[in-house]
C-alpha positions in Angstrom: 0.0 0.3 0.2 1.2 3.5 -0.7 1.8 5.6 1.5 0.3 9.3 2.9 3.8 10.4 3.8 5.7 9.5 0.0 6.3 12.6 -2.1 3.7 13.4 -4.9 4.3 13.3 -8.3 3.8 16.0 -11.2 1.9 14.3 -13.9 1.0 15.2 -17.4 -1.5 12.9 -18.5 -2.6 9.0 -18.2 -3.8 7.4 -20.6 -4.9 3.2 -21.3 -4.7 1.5 -23.3 -1.2 2.5 -24.7 -0.2 0.2 -27.8 2.2 1.7 -29.2 5.2 2.1 -26.5 5.9 -0.9 -25.5 4.3 -5.0 -25.7 0.6 -5.5 -25.1 -2.0 -3.0 -23.9 -0.5 -0.7 -21.5 -1.3 2.3 -18.8 1.3 5.1 -19.9 2.0 7.3 -17.3 3.6 10.7 -18.5 5.3 12.6 -15.7 5.2 16.6 -15.9 8.9 18.0 -15.8 12.4 18.0 -17.5 15.7 19.4 -17.2 17.1 18.0 -20.3 15.6 20.0 -22.9 16.8 17.6 -26.0 16.9 19.4 -29.2 13.8 18.8 -31.7 11.7 17.0 -28.5 8.4 16.3 -29.6 7.0 16.2 -26.3 8.0 20.2 -25.0 4.8 20.5 -22.8 6.3 18.2 -20.9 8.9 20.3 -19.9 7.8 22.8 -17.5 7.6 21.0 -13.5 3.9 20.4 -12.9 1.9 23.1 -11.0 -0.8 21.0 -9.1 0.9 16.9 -7.1 -0.9 14.5 -7.2 -0.4 11.8 -4.8 1.1 8.3 -6.3 -1.5 6.0 -4.7 -4.1 8.1 -6.7 -2.1 7.0 -9.4 -1.6 3.6 -8.5 -5.2 3.2 -8.3 -5.6 4.3 -12.0 -3.3 1.4 -13.2 -5.2 -1.6 -10.9 -8.3 -0.2 -12.5 -6.8 -1.6 -15.7 -6.2 -5.2 -14.9 -9.4 -6.3 -15.6 -9.6 -4.9 -19.0 -6.2 -6.7 -20.3 -3.5 -4.7 -18.6 -0.2 -6.2 -19.7 2.3 -3.2 -18.9 3.1 0.1 -17.6 5.2 2.6 -19.5 6.3 5.5 -17.9 7.4 8.6 -19.4 7.1 12.4 -19.9 8.9 14.9 -19.3 11.7 13.2 -17.8 10.9 10.7 -14.7 14.1 10.4 -13.2 14.1 14.6 -12.5 11.3 12.9 -9.9 13.4 10.3 -8.5 11.9 10.0 -5.3 8.1 10.2 -6.2 8.9 8.3 -8.9 10.4 5.3 -6.9 7.0 6.0 -4.4 5.3 5.2 -7.4 7.0 2.4 -8.8 6.9 0.5 -5.4 3.1 1.3 -5.2 2.9 -0.5 -8.5 4.8 -3.8 -7.4 2.6 -3.8 -4.4 -0.5 -4.5 -5.8 -1.0 -8.6 -6.5 -3.6 -7.4 -9.2 -0.7 -5.6 -10.9 1.9 -8.6 -10.3 2.5 -9.7 -13.8 2.6 -6.2 -15.2 5.9 -5.2 -16.9 7.5 -1.9 -16.3 9.0 0.0 -19.0 11.3 3.7 -18.0 11.9 6.1 -20.8 14.4 8.1 -19.5 16.8 11.1 -21.4 20.0 10.7 -19.4 22.1 7.7 -20.5 22.2 4.3 -19.5 25.2 5.1 -17.4 24.2 7.8 -15.4 20.7 6.0 -14.9 22.9 2.8 -13.6 25.1 5.2 -11.5 22.1 7.1 -10.0 18.7 5.4 -10.3 19.8 1.9 -8.6 16.6 2.0 -6.4 14.5 2.7 -9.5 16.2 0.1 -11.6 15.4 -3.1 -9.3 11.4 -1.8 -9.7 11.5 -2.1 -13.2 11.7 -4.4 -15.8 13.0 -2.6 -18.8 14.0 0.9 -19.3 14.7 3.2 -22.9 17.6 5.5 -22.1 19.8 8.2 -23.8 18.8 11.6 -24.9 16.7 12.7 -28.4 18.8 12.9 -31.4 16.6 14.0 -34.4 20.2 13.7 -36.7 19.9 9.7 -35.8 16.5 8.0 -36.5 15.9 5.1 -34.5 14.7 1.7 -36.8 13.1 0.7 -33.2 9.6 2.0 -33.6 9.7 2.1 -29.4 12.8 4.9 -30.1 12.8 8.1 -30.5 16.9 8.3 -32.1 19.4 5.5 -33.0 21.5 6.6 -29.5 18.7 5.4 -27.3 19.7 1.7 -25.8 16.9 -0.6 -24.8 17.9 -2.2 -21.6 16.2 -5.4 -20.3 16.3 -5.7 -16.7 14.3 -9.2 -15.9 13.1 -12.7 -17.9 9.8 -11.0 -18.4 11.0 -8.1 -20.0 13.3 -10.4 -21.8 10.9 -12.1 -23.0 7.8 -9.8 -23.7 10.4 -7.3 -25.4 11.8 -9.6 -27.5 9.9 -9.3 -31.1 9.6 -6.1 -32.1 6.4 -4.7 -33.8 6.8 -4.9 -37.4 6.0 -1.4 -38.4 5.2 2.1 -36.2 1.6 2.9 -34.9 0.6 6.5 -33.6 -2.5 6.7 -31.6 -4.6 9.7 -31.5 -7.4 10.1 -28.9 -9.3 13.5 -28.0 -9.6 14.9 -25.2 -11.9 18.0 -24.7 -10.5 20.6 -27.7 -6.7 18.6 -27.4 -5.7 16.0 -29.7 -2.8 13.6 -27.8 -1.0 11.6 -30.0 0.7 8.0 -28.5 3.7 6.7 -30.1 6.8 7.4 -31.6 6.2 9.2 -35.3 9.0 9.1 -38.1 10.6 12.3 -39.8 7.6 13.9 -41.3 4.6 12.2 -40.1 3.8 14.8 -37.4 3.6 17.7 -40.6 1.7 15.6 -42.4 -1.1 14.9 -39.5 -1.4 18.1 -39.7 -2.0 18.5 -43.3 -4.4 15.5 -43.2 -6.8 17.4 -40.5 -7.1 20.6 -42.1 -7.8 18.7 -45.0 -10.2 17.9 -43.1 -11.8 21.2 -42.0 -10.2 20.6 -38.5 -8.0 23.5 -37.4 -5.2 22.7 -35.1 -3.2 25.8 -33.3 -0.4 25.0 -31.0 1.5 21.9 -31.1 3.9 20.5 -29.1 6.7 19.4 -31.0 7.1 23.3 -31.7 9.1 25.6 -29.8 
């Protein structure tokens, strides 16, 4: 059970199901705030620290609700999750403590290098199954549909991860969801995908304002 005394976390959004950031049907948790600021980042909206913090227990409760709907894994991204390491650790511990989430694998995205993650965040690594690490480099596209750039590294930490992440998707996929007047794109786009998406919307009479992939 997650204690009320543990640190809260700044959350950008929660989404289920996520089918594009790891294998299977996943609960997506995006934390708010990033100090890395990779040039060309597609999620600039997650850079600023959160104004309102959320209790880790509430996020765990939300993820547990998906356990009866085919949930196979949890993906934590951002922002930069490790910029909130104490809250992230509490969140992950809470997930691990819930029996209904016992079979869910956890994938963590981080813009820090694999060496930095290993050196500074062993307590977090002990709670996840896989990590995709490394800064986003727009000049180095990746062939891996789960990665933004070719310098990034997928590290499999458990036997469960070695089994589930063994087979990559045959192609990139993007999910689009609406929340009021906002559109969310979930997944790793290839070069040119987002401008083409905006053009497609324009041809159908949908006008978009600010987008997260432009300054």
